[in-house]
N, C-alpha and C positions, 0 to 999 in steps of 0.2 A: 644350157648344151647349144651353143653357137655353132658348133662345127658338125652337126649330126647330117648325115647323107639321109634326106627324106625321099629319095628316089623310091624306094622299096614301097612305101605307103603310098606315094603318088602313082606309081604304077600299079599297084594292087587297086586303088580306087578309081583309076581311069578306065579300069575294066568292068568297073560294076554294072555297066549294061547287059554282061554276060551272065549275070548272078543276082542274086536277092540277098541283101546282108540283113542279117537279123543279129541284133545286139541282145545279149542275156546278161541282165545285171542284178545283182542282189547281194544281200548281207551274207556272210559266211553260213551255211548249212540251210540256204533258202532255196537249194535244189537246181541251180545254174548248171553245175556239171552234171547232174543226173540227168537233167534235160538235154544238155549237149550230147551226152552217151547216147541217149535214146534216138536223137536225130542223126547220129553219124553211125548208129548201127553197131556200136562197140559194146552195148549190152544184150545183143540179141536182136532179133528182128521187132520192129515196133508193131504193136498188135492195133487193129482196128475192130472192135468188138461189133457184132450186129445190132440191130435196133433193138432187138428183144432182150440183148444182154445190158442195155443201158436202162438202168432203173434208179428211181429215186423213192426211198422210203418203201420198198418193196413193191412199188407200182410202175409200171413201164414209163419211162420218160417220155417217148415218141410213141405218137399213134396216128393213124389216118395219113394224111399227105405228108405231114412232118417225118413220119417213118419212112416214106418211100423217098423223101427229098433226102434223108439221111443216108440211105442205102445207096442213092445216087453219088453222094459225095464220099462214102465208104469206097464203093468200087472204084471212083477215079483216084482217090489216095492209095490205094492198093497197086493199081497199075501204074502210077507214077511217081511210087515212093522212090526216088533217088536219096540215097545217104548224103547227109549234109557234110561240109567239111568244116574243121573248127580252126579257126586261127585265134589264138590267145594274144591279146594284147601284151599280157606280161611278157610273153616270149620274144615278141618284136621290141619291146623297151630294153629286154636283157641283151638282146643281138645288138641293138644300136649302142648301148653303152659298153658291151665287150669290143665293139670296133673303135672306139675312140683311142686316141693317143694318150699316153699317161698324163700329159699335162692338163689336156681337156677333161680328162677322168677325175684328176685331182680337183679341178675348178668345180665341176659338177657336184661331187660329193661336199665339198667346203659349202657349196650354196645350200645344202639341204641338212647340214649338221650344224651344232653349236659351234661357235668360236672356240671355246674351250678344249675342243677334241681336234682342232686342226693339226696340234703339234703331234697327237697320235697318229694321225693319218699320214703325215710324213714318215713315221716310224714305220707303220704299216706297209706303206707303198715302196719302201728301199729294203724291205727284208726278202 
């Protein structure tokens, strides 16, 4: 994709000192979308359980100083919980592809499909 305008991605990444970039990757069904929805607030408020609510095999997970430390972190997280913004790479790629001129689009598609399908591509692009 020789003619792709990379200014969108370059501008975004040049501003990275103003935000934290977290990448969520995983196979289909691994929970990336669910995690993104939790972090963006799209699935309701993110819940921060109290130390006494965090258990392992029916026993409290935190005790003593660990419980106090957990509550400090929990309080900070509640007070500073700004929702994340999601940028989907698939949407950036789609926007870049849709912005291509027809010739560049054709060359890109030809580069990723089998040569036997090139004639069908010509037909699809002229209809």
